[in-house]
C-alpha positions as a printed Julia matrix, in Angstrom:
747×3 Matrix{Float64}:
  65.21  179.09   92.98
  68.71  177.72   93.65
  70.79  176.32   90.8
  74.31  174.73   90.56
  76.33  172.41   88.27
  77.41  168.91   89.46
  78.47  165.4    88.24
  77.1   162.3    89.85
  75.43  158.99   88.99
  71.79  159.65   88.37
  69.29  157.4    90.18
  66.54  155.57   88.39
  63.33  157.4    87.65
  59.91  155.88   87.57
  59.15  157.34   84.17
  62.49  156.43   82.62
  62.63  154.35   79.46
  63.12  150.53   79.88
  66.3   149.42   78.04
  68.16  146.09   77.85
  70.99  147.61   79.92
  70.83  149.45   83.19
  72.83  152.55   82.25
  72.92  154.08   85.71
  73.68  151.14   88.02
  77.49  150.75   88.21
  77.27  147.32   89.81
  75.02  145.7    87.2
  75.94  147.24   83.83
  77.99  144.76   81.8
  80.2   147.48   80.3
  80.85  151.21   80.87
  78.68  153.55   78.75
  79.99  156.92   79.93
  78.15  160.04   78.77
  79.95  162.39   76.36
  82.04  165.08   77.98
  79.88  167.95   76.58
  76.86  166.86   78.6
  76.23  169.23   81.53
  74.42  168.23   84.69
  72.32  170.91   86.38
  70.52  170.64   89.72
  67.83  173.2    90.6
  66.36  173.52   94.07
  62.79  174.72   94.53
  62.32  176.04   98.15
  58.6   176.25   97.75
  58.05  172.56   96.98
  61.26  171.53   98.81
  62.31  169.46   95.8
  65.31  169.1    93.48
  65.13  168.95   89.73
  68.02  167.26   87.92
  68.55  168.28   84.33
  70.97  167.09   81.61
  71.69  169.73   79.0
  73.56  169.8    75.73
  74.36  173.5    75.39
  71.13  175.36   76.29
  68.81  172.46   75.34
  67.78  169.61   77.64
  69.47  166.34   76.6
  66.72  164.16   78.15
  63.67  164.91   80.36
  64.63  166.02   83.86
  64.1   164.07   87.07
  62.42  165.69   90.08
  63.18  164.33   93.6
  62.07  165.39   97.06
  64.6   166.69   99.56
  65.14  163.47  101.59
  65.41  161.15   98.58
  67.87  163.45   96.84
  70.33  163.59   99.73
  69.87  159.9   100.47
  70.97  159.07   96.9
  73.8   161.57   97.14
  75.08  159.84  100.3
  74.98  156.43   98.63
  76.9   157.7    95.63
  79.53  159.37   97.81
  79.98  156.2    99.88
  80.36  154.1    96.76
  82.91  156.51   95.27
  84.86  156.43   98.55
  85.16  152.61   98.63
  85.99  152.55   94.91
  88.81  155.03   95.53
  90.17  152.96   98.43
  90.08  149.81   96.32
  92.02  151.55   93.56
  94.62  152.83   96.07
  95.03  149.3    97.47
  95.38  147.84   93.92
  98.01  150.43   93.06
 100.28  149.23   95.93
 100.02  145.54   95.03
  99.84  143.22   92.02
  97.03  143.76   89.56
  96.23  140.08   89.93
  94.78  140.5    93.46
  91.68  138.42   93.87
  90.67  140.07   97.11
  91.87  143.32   98.58
  89.67  144.76  101.24
  88.62  144.81  104.85
  87.47  141.91  107.03
  84.38  142.74  109.01
  84.49  141.97  112.71
  86.15  144.92  114.39
  88.32  144.46  117.48
  87.72  140.69  117.77
  89.24  140.06  114.34
  92.07  142.51  115.04
  93.02  140.64  118.22
  93.33  137.34  116.28
  94.9   138.46  113.01
  96.54  141.72  114.04
  94.79  143.86  111.43
  91.55  143.66  109.47
  93.14  143.53  106.01
  93.02  140.57  103.66
  95.09  139.95  100.49
  94.98  136.97   98.16
  97.12  137.0    95.03
  96.59  134.14   92.55
  98.93  133.56   89.59
  99.15  130.87   86.97
  97.18  129.31   84.19
  94.63  126.6    83.62
  93.94  124.75   80.35
  91.1   122.3    79.72
  91.3   120.32   76.47
  88.27  118.52   75.07
  88.64  115.94   72.34
  87.26  112.84   70.77
  89.37  109.75   70.11
  88.25  107.18   67.56
  90.26  104.06   66.77
  89.56  101.16   64.48
  91.19   97.75   64.69
  90.75   95.63   61.59
  91.0    92.3    63.38
  88.89   89.5    61.82
  88.51   87.89   65.25
  86.67   90.96   66.59
  83.11   91.69   65.54
  82.72   94.46   62.95
  80.58   96.51   65.37
  83.36   96.33   68.02
  86.31   97.17   65.74
  85.76  100.91   66.05
  85.94  102.44   69.52
  85.09  106.09   70.13
  85.64  107.88   73.44
  85.9   111.41   74.79
  89.27  112.75   75.85
  89.57  115.35   78.56
  92.91  116.79   79.68
  93.33  119.38   82.41
  96.59  121.27   82.74
  96.9   123.74   85.6
  99.79  125.63   87.14
  98.63  127.74   90.07
 100.48  129.78   92.65
  98.49  131.45   95.43
  99.87  133.7    98.11
  97.6   135.22  100.68
  97.68  137.18  103.93
  94.98  137.77  106.55
  96.01  140.57  108.84
  99.69  140.52  109.66
  99.68  137.08  111.35
  98.14  134.52  108.98
  99.89  133.71  105.7
  98.99  131.21  102.95
 101.25  129.84  100.23
 100.28  127.23   97.67
 102.04  125.93   94.58
 100.31  123.29   92.44
 101.18  121.93   89.02
  99.37  119.04   87.34
 102.48  118.38   85.21
 104.69  117.86   88.26
 106.65  114.59   88.18
 106.7   114.05   91.93
 104.45  114.95   94.89
 107.11  117.01   96.65
 107.06  119.54   93.79
 103.55  120.66   94.9
 103.84  122.75   98.07
 101.17  124.03  100.49
 101.68  125.94  103.73
  99.38  127.83  106.11
 101.29  129.79  108.81
 100.12  131.78  111.8
 102.72  133.92  113.59
 102.03  135.38  116.99
 103.4   138.6   118.49
 106.5   138.78  120.67
 104.51  138.84  123.95
 102.11  136.02  123.05
 102.4   132.39  124.23
 101.53  130.97  120.81
 104.46  131.98  118.64
 103.89  129.99  115.49
 101.51  127.44  113.91
 102.29  125.84  110.54
 100.1   123.46  108.49
 101.21  121.72  105.32
 104.86  121.45  104.25
 106.89  122.02  107.4
 110.38  121.5   108.83
 111.75  120.48  112.2
 115.19  122.07  112.67
 117.1   121.07  115.8
 120.23  122.56  117.35
 121.35  119.2   118.7
 124.08  117.37  116.79
 123.11  114.0   118.24
 119.48  114.0   117.12
 118.92  115.3   113.59
 115.74  117.13  112.61
 113.9   116.86  109.32
 113.47  119.31  106.42
 110.7   117.63  104.45
 107.55  116.96  106.47
 103.81  117.36  105.87
 101.68  118.03  108.92
 101.28  120.45  111.85
 104.0   122.36  113.74
 103.5   124.59  116.79
 105.93  126.82  118.64
 105.01  128.17  122.08
 106.84  130.33  124.59
 106.32  130.1   128.4
 108.71  132.67  129.82
 112.21  131.31  129.23
 110.9   127.89  128.11
 110.18  127.34  124.4
 108.32  124.27  123.11
 108.44  123.0   119.54
 105.98  120.2   118.6
 105.52  118.4   115.26
 102.98  115.83  114.15
 103.4   114.91  110.5
 104.1   112.48  107.74
 107.72  112.25  106.68
 108.32  112.55  102.94
 112.05  112.33  102.86
 114.99  109.93  103.1
 118.11  110.6   105.18
 121.6   109.25  104.58
 125.14  109.9   105.65
 128.23  110.03  103.46
 131.69  109.82  105.03
 135.01  110.75  103.42
 138.6   110.71  104.58
 140.76  113.37  103.0
 138.41  113.87  100.11
 138.19  110.16   99.31
 134.56  109.22   98.97
 133.68  105.61   99.75
 130.54  104.16   98.17
 128.81  100.99   99.22
 126.46   99.06   96.9
 124.15   96.15   97.75
 122.82   94.14   94.8
 120.28   91.34   95.27
 120.94   88.08   93.52
 117.8    88.52   91.4
 118.93   91.9    90.07
 121.08   90.57   87.23
 121.04   92.58   83.99
 118.49   90.81   81.79
 118.1    91.3    78.01
 121.52   92.88   77.72
 124.22   90.16   77.68
 124.03   87.13   75.34
 126.11   84.16   74.28
 126.57   83.99   70.51
 125.77   80.28   70.37
 125.02   77.28   72.64
 128.65   76.19   72.23
 129.92   79.26   74.07
 127.27   78.88   76.8
 128.14   75.22   77.38
 131.92   75.91   77.55
 131.78   79.16   79.6
 132.49   77.59   82.99
 135.25   75.4    81.64
 136.9    78.29   79.83
 137.35   80.17   83.13
 138.29   77.26   85.37
 141.98   78.24   85.41
 142.18   82.05   85.75
 143.65   84.29   84.55
 144.2    81.96   81.51
 141.15   81.47   79.29
 140.84   77.89   78.14
 139.39   78.61   74.73
 140.75   77.92   71.26
 138.21   80.18   69.61
 138.88   83.76   68.53
 136.07   85.84   67.0
 137.44   88.02   64.21
 134.36   89.71   62.68
 130.84   90.38   63.78
 127.73   92.31   62.63
 124.92   93.04   65.08
 121.4    93.84   63.92
 118.49   95.03   66.07
 114.9    96.15   65.63
 114.84   99.72   64.35
 112.97  101.68   67.02
 112.33  105.39   66.66
 114.91  105.86   63.87
 113.85  106.37   60.26
 115.16  103.93   57.69
 118.54  104.87   56.28
 120.93  103.59   53.65
 122.41  101.04   56.03
 119.1    99.43   57.02
 118.28   95.97   55.67
 115.53   93.38   55.9
 116.85   90.51   57.99
 115.51   87.21   59.3
 116.95   85.7    62.51
 116.82   81.92   63.02
 117.19   80.32   66.42
 118.69   77.02   65.16
 121.2    78.58   62.75
 124.72   77.34   63.58
 123.56   74.9    66.32
 124.64   71.22   66.3
 121.7    70.35   68.62
 118.85   72.31   67.05
 115.41   72.83   68.56
 113.96   71.49   65.28
 115.06   67.84   65.52
 114.42   67.29   61.8
 117.44   69.41   60.93
 119.97   66.99   62.37
 123.42   68.07   63.54
 127.0    67.33   62.65
 129.74   69.72   63.79
 130.37   70.64   67.41
 131.68   74.09   66.64
 128.99   76.6    65.52
 128.86   76.95   61.76
 126.35   77.46   59.0
 126.83   73.8    58.14
 126.27   72.56   61.7
 122.78   71.47   60.62
 120.64   71.5    57.46
 118.83   74.77   58.2
 121.12   77.17   56.26
 121.2    74.89   53.22
 117.38   74.68   53.15
 116.63   78.38   53.49
 119.27   79.55   51.0
 117.65   77.31   48.36
 114.14   78.61   49.1
 113.51   81.71   47.01
 110.28   82.57   48.87
 112.2    83.0    52.11
 114.91   85.08   50.48
 112.22   87.48   49.09
 111.4    88.49   52.73
 107.77   89.51   52.0
 106.77   85.89   51.41
 109.08   84.46   54.12
 106.48   84.3    56.9
 103.97   82.39   54.83
 106.62   79.93   53.69
 108.09   79.33   57.16
 104.75   79.1    58.99
 102.47   77.47   56.43
 105.04   75.58   54.34
 106.98   72.44   55.05
 108.86   74.1    57.97
 105.81   74.52   60.25
 107.71   77.11   62.28
 106.36   79.55   64.88
 107.16   83.24   64.63
 108.93   84.49   67.75
 110.31   81.02   68.54
 111.93   79.52   65.49
 112.46   82.83   63.65
 111.82   86.56   63.7
 111.66   89.0    60.75
 113.11   92.47   61.2
 112.09   95.01   58.57
 114.6    97.84   58.02
 116.8    96.48   60.78
 119.57   98.73   62.11
 123.16   97.6    62.28
 124.87   98.64   65.55
 128.19  100.42   65.54
 131.16   99.0    67.38
 130.72  101.64   70.09
 127.3   100.26   70.98
 128.39   96.84   72.2
 131.32   94.77   73.53
 132.26   91.29   72.29
 134.57   88.92   74.14
 136.43   87.13   71.34
 137.46   84.02   73.4
 134.38   83.59   75.62
 131.94   84.3    72.82
 129.44   86.68   74.38
 128.16   90.12   73.53
 127.25   92.93   75.99
 125.07   95.75   74.73
 125.26   99.29   76.01
 121.52   99.38   76.52
 118.86   96.94   77.6
 116.73   95.4    74.86
 112.96   95.82   75.19
 110.77   92.72   75.23
 109.42   93.32   71.73
 112.87   93.91   70.16
 114.89   91.35   68.25
 118.64   90.82   68.33
 120.42   88.86   65.6
 124.1    88.53   64.6
 126.48   87.19   62.0
 130.06   86.39   63.03
 133.25   84.76   61.89
 135.89   83.1    64.06
 138.99   81.04   63.8
 140.21   78.09   65.91
 143.74   77.8    67.21
 145.71   75.24   65.2
 143.4    75.44   62.13
 143.4    77.68   59.06
 139.67   77.29   58.51
 137.42   80.31   59.03
 134.03   79.46   60.52
 131.0    81.61   59.8
 127.52   81.82   61.35
 124.89   83.83   59.48
 125.44   86.2    56.56
 127.07   89.61   56.35
 125.49   92.54   54.54
 128.34   92.59   52.03
 127.55   89.0    51.0
 124.26   90.04   49.33
 124.41   92.8    46.73
 120.59   92.82   46.3
 119.36   95.09   49.09
 115.81   93.79   48.67
 116.87   90.25   49.62
 116.66   89.14   53.23
 119.86   88.55   55.21
 119.89   85.29   57.25
 121.27   85.74   60.77
 121.71   83.89   64.05
 118.9    85.04   66.39
 120.0    85.7    70.0
 116.8    87.28   71.32
 113.24   86.97   70.01
 110.0    88.74   70.84
 109.15   85.88   73.22
 111.94   86.73   75.6
 110.44   85.01   78.66
 109.86   81.65   76.99
 112.1    79.46   79.16
 111.33   76.26   77.19
 113.36   77.16   74.12
 117.17   77.25   73.74
 117.17   81.05   73.38
 116.58   81.29   77.14
 120.01   79.73   77.74
 121.71   82.24   75.49
 120.78   85.15   77.76
 123.49   85.58   80.47
 122.15   85.75   84.04
 125.43   86.19   85.84
 126.18   89.9    85.02
 125.51   92.63   87.57
 125.99   96.38   87.48
 127.69   98.5    90.16
 125.79  101.55   88.91
 128.93  103.57   88.19
 131.67  104.02   85.56
 135.44  104.12   85.72
 135.94  102.11   88.9
 139.41  102.15   90.5
 140.44   98.5    90.89
 142.8    99.34   93.82
 139.89  100.53   95.93
 137.28   97.95   94.81
 136.14   95.28   97.25
 133.42   92.77   96.34
 131.91   90.23   98.71
 128.98   87.77   98.73
 126.7    87.77  101.75
 123.8    85.58  102.79
 120.95   86.74  105.05
 120.58   84.01  107.67
 116.79   83.46  108.26
 117.4    82.4   111.89
 119.37   85.55  112.91
 118.44   87.91  110.02
 122.13   88.84  109.81
 124.32   89.0   106.69
 127.1    86.41  106.78
 129.8    85.98  104.13
 130.57   82.28  104.79
 128.75   78.96  104.74
 127.58   78.0   108.24
 125.52   74.79  108.24
 125.62   71.73  110.45
 126.38   68.56  108.5
 127.95   70.35  105.59
 131.09   68.92  103.97
 134.1    70.09  105.99
 135.74   71.21  102.74
 133.12   73.92  102.27
 131.73   74.55  105.78
 132.92   77.88  107.21
 134.28   78.73  103.77
 133.61   82.21  102.33
 130.94   82.38   99.68
 133.21   84.05   97.14
 135.59   81.12   97.41
 132.81   78.51   97.13
 131.47   80.18   93.98
 134.91   80.33   92.41
 135.3    84.06   92.8
 138.47   83.88   94.91
 141.1    81.6    93.41
 144.02   84.02   93.07
 146.08   86.24   95.36
 146.99   89.85   94.63
 149.85   88.84   92.28
 147.75   86.35   90.28
 149.12   83.21   91.99
 146.64   80.34   92.36
 146.05   80.93   96.05
 142.85   82.38   97.61
 143.45   85.57   99.59
 139.93   86.33  100.8
 139.26   88.92   98.1
 137.27   88.93   94.86
 139.52   88.19   91.88
 139.51   91.34   89.77
 140.42   90.27   86.25
 139.57   92.77   83.54
 137.37   91.24   80.87
 136.77   88.02   82.82
 135.29   88.9    86.23
 134.72   92.63   85.75
 134.8    95.5    83.25
 136.01   98.49   85.2
 135.15  100.94   82.45
 131.39  100.53   82.87
 131.2    98.84   86.3
 129.89   95.45   85.15
 130.6    92.39   87.31
 130.81   89.07   85.42
 130.69   85.88   87.49
 133.04   83.18   86.1
 130.18   80.65   86.27
 126.82   80.74   84.54
 124.67   79.92   87.59
 126.61   81.16   90.63
 123.61   81.04   93.01
 122.21   77.81   91.62
 124.09   74.9    90.08
 127.51   76.16   91.25
 126.43   75.97   94.91
 124.99   72.48   94.46
 128.23   71.2    92.89
 130.43   72.7    95.63
 128.21   71.71   98.59
 127.64   68.21   97.1
 124.67   67.56   99.4
 121.2    68.25   98.03
 119.59   68.43  101.47
 121.95   71.24  102.53
 122.07   72.84   99.07
 118.26   73.1    99.05
 118.53   75.66  101.9
 120.82   77.97   99.93
 120.51   77.37   96.17
 118.3    79.82   94.21
 117.69   77.5    91.2
 114.5    79.27   90.13
 116.52   82.36   89.28
 117.83   80.58   86.17
 114.84   78.44   85.28
 112.0    80.97   85.27
 111.78   84.61   84.22
 113.28   87.32   86.35
 109.83   88.67   87.21
 108.57   85.28   88.41
 111.73   84.61   90.39
 111.3    87.9    92.27
 107.59   87.48   93.06
 107.1    83.74   93.41
 110.29   82.76   95.28
 111.12   85.68   97.62
 112.31   83.37  100.43
 115.1    82.07   98.17
 116.36   85.56   97.4
 118.8    85.81  100.34
 122.13   86.35   98.6
 123.44   89.89   98.08
 126.48   91.23   96.3
 128.29   93.79   98.42
 130.65   96.2    96.65
 132.74   99.0    98.05
 134.9   101.41   96.08
 136.44  104.85   96.54
 137.12  107.95   94.51
 138.95  111.17   95.46
 137.53  114.57   94.51
 136.42  117.85   96.02
 132.97  117.19   94.5
 130.79  114.81   96.52
 127.85  113.2    94.72
 124.9   112.83   97.06
 122.96  110.55   94.62
 119.85  112.59   95.33
 117.93  115.26   93.43
 115.69  118.21   94.36
 117.1   118.41   97.88
 115.27  120.95  100.15
 117.17  124.1   101.02
 119.16  123.67  104.25
 118.83  119.85  104.24
 122.59  119.33  103.83
 125.02  119.61  106.79
 128.76  119.04  106.49
 131.17  118.42  109.35
 134.96  118.02  109.33
 136.48  116.35  112.34
 133.25  117.03  114.27
 133.27  120.75  113.42
 130.3   122.14  111.51
 131.34  123.75  108.23
 129.76  126.92  106.94
 127.83  126.77  103.69
 129.13  129.28  101.13
 132.49  129.52  102.94
 133.72  125.95  103.41
 131.4   124.21  100.98
 128.82  124.82   98.3
 125.66  122.79   97.6
 123.94  122.29   94.25
 120.49  121.3    95.54
 119.12  120.45   92.09
 121.99  118.24   90.93
 122.7   116.78   94.39
 126.37  117.72   94.7
 128.52  119.17   97.46
 131.74  120.97   96.52
 134.37  121.43   99.22
 135.79  124.95   98.87
 138.24  124.88  101.77
 141.21  122.94  100.32
 142.99  122.84  103.69
 140.36  120.36  104.88
 141.09  118.05  101.95
 144.88  118.35  102.3
 144.81  117.65  106.03
 142.99  114.29  105.51
 140.37  115.35  108.02
 137.36  113.01  108.1
 134.4   114.68  106.41
 130.79  113.73  107.11
 127.88  114.82  104.96
 124.31  114.42  106.2
 121.64  114.87  103.52
 117.89  114.62  103.58
 116.28  114.31  100.16
 112.67  114.15   99.02
 111.45  110.62   98.47
 110.49  110.31   94.77
 108.59  107.07   95.23
 107.13  106.18   98.63
 106.42  102.52   99.43
 106.17  103.13  103.18
 103.83  105.2   105.32
 105.97  107.27  107.7
 104.52  109.1   110.67
 106.75  111.4   112.75
 105.9   112.85  116.15
 108.42  115.0   117.93
 108.77  117.71  120.54
 111.75  119.82  121.57
 111.96  121.87  124.77
 114.61  124.51  125.36
 115.11  126.54  128.55
 117.19  129.71  128.44
 119.12  130.06  131.7
 120.75  133.18  130.29
 121.68  134.41  126.83
 124.83  132.24  126.83
 123.52  129.04  128.45
 120.66  126.86  127.22
 119.3   123.46  128.31
 117.19  121.38  125.93
 115.42  118.03  125.57
 114.15  116.19  122.5
 111.65  113.37  122.02
 110.98  111.88  118.53
 108.89  108.88  117.53
 109.0   107.49  113.96
 106.61  104.84  112.71
 106.94  103.15  109.34
 104.64  100.55  107.84
 104.16   99.24  104.27
 101.25  100.49  102.17
 100.16   96.88  101.57
  99.66   93.88  103.84
 102.31   91.93  101.94
 105.7    92.8   103.48
 108.86   92.37  101.41
 112.24   91.66  102.84
 113.97   94.86  103.84
 110.68   96.77  104.09
 109.53   95.51  107.47
 107.42   97.88  109.65
 109.33   99.7   112.39
 108.53  101.91  115.36
 111.48  103.8   116.83
 111.63  106.3   119.69
 114.61  108.54  120.36
 115.04  110.98  123.25
 117.97  112.98  124.5
 119.19  116.0   126.41
 121.49  118.75  125.17
 123.13  121.85  126.53
 124.66  124.86  124.82
 127.07  127.29  126.44
 129.22  130.01  124.89
 131.31  132.84  126.31
 134.1   135.14  125.3
 137.63  134.23  126.31
 139.38  136.69  128.58
 142.88  135.58  127.57
 142.76  135.41  123.77
 142.8   138.57  121.68
């Protein structure tokens, strides 16, 4: 008899006890039930029967009945256990040299064929991130008497998936995978995917990339691209290298030029891009007299001077405070030509006594109580409509003086932010008239009513029915104010012009060119026809071909707002100056002022041919690129044609979109600086396909000859093509050479 001690995983025995768990199969057991350390395993060989008996003892007593196996089965099981232990050890060694989050770490079957393709037979995939799935039930009930009782409650399931996953993988030493995906990403370019195959030094196929790729080029004439999605291949045929790209372009390129650190910005504003729901006349009187007040610049022909004003708006997102009040805004308050014809009208100047409305509502206690005001105004003798004749604002907020600007002579208010469609704007103001001691008042001030529960009566400038063009409130909204999109404009560098896109040539022209037009206006610049150029640079009444920059009248330099000195510059003003309806019909955009901004944009696109061109400069060593999340390496800077070195001559903030010039000698020398930037397109309205190939032949290590061919195709995502978004198909090709050598004469 031969006997020795050993530790191994015991195989199943036919007469073993059936249990819910397989205690001896490592691959199937749900958790590890290791035997106590004081259990001894003893194997006894019987040479007579040529069998092995496996015993488990606790001290000198058998722990459980032994298992007898013949010679071949015993060593077969031993071999399987040893093989399994070996691979388990190799897996642990591999896990110890990499992240514990490896999904796969092992060997690819296939032998020499796989090795020839991927270099080695090792595969690694490392996932990281998190995934969250939220289940919920949403139940809402709308107590609307118009809706059936069975339909007032709506119940639905709510599922929300949030995932942030990063996967890096490697197959052999040639194929690499990188993926970054986040469901909370704001833009598509934040999710990246790339599959890359890299060949060896002596192979023809050097590189294949799929997913997010780049196309860098050495040529300064033809620029490559840093943000593409498609396929890129790099091949080597002796001294000839070939780079080919077929992809979709997901970026926008632009060029910024400076002279001595002075950055010049150009802005194009369409005529239908006026700032709506932000600028309002305080009464119809000021709207009717606006053009006449500015007919003789820089003098304002107005005898009115606003001395006090309170501005109230709908309280949105701010809890009620001590200064909030319940207010009611009335459209006809202070108007001598009210929408409600039964009110009559007496005074021309806006005043509470201009019609009978203020006298009626101040004597009606139900309206003053606020809670009963709607019932009285709608169902009582007034027969008013909420949103047209009046609007109630519960816990209205009074704006501070820093939140708006009021022109005291022209009688308009400009808010710092745009009002939403469902918000209400109402005011109370006092003013005086030159040559009179009387103080005129429209509306009521908060200090006039000591009872905070009583409603304050105000002049309504904007209601919840903002796009109702059939009521006088539509005329109170100014449609002649445009934004340059910047603050603190330097008047000495500002140049504003009006241009018209000629449908016959598709070119922008800044003068009237029409056969049969009055000789007084034909070939005249648009800014002069619209009354925007009536002074020279020293304020004499003589046009000089430049936009009249008058602070507070034609522009506010502090916030970059352009105010036209006429209410309808692209409509009625053109008709008056041209004085020929047949010719004026070709140019006038009357619908811009008679229908809502949305309708004017979508229903009359052929009339939208005027654009405001503005150009201004600012000097600084910081250049704003007006782009965000710029890809690394997508910014190139040149000074006088010489490429500058990033980190030495300039620094780039890719997240904020800023370039800082570090080399002050470039700024002081007034050398022209050119910045080329390629930024990710946040919103794509065009389908862009890019195909390109670049060939480069190395004559020697100092001399290279290259050729480039690029084709870019753009087409809209819809069949309806808007102006400025026409489909294009451009092809560019060129040749380039590169030679460098060391000078023998310079040390």
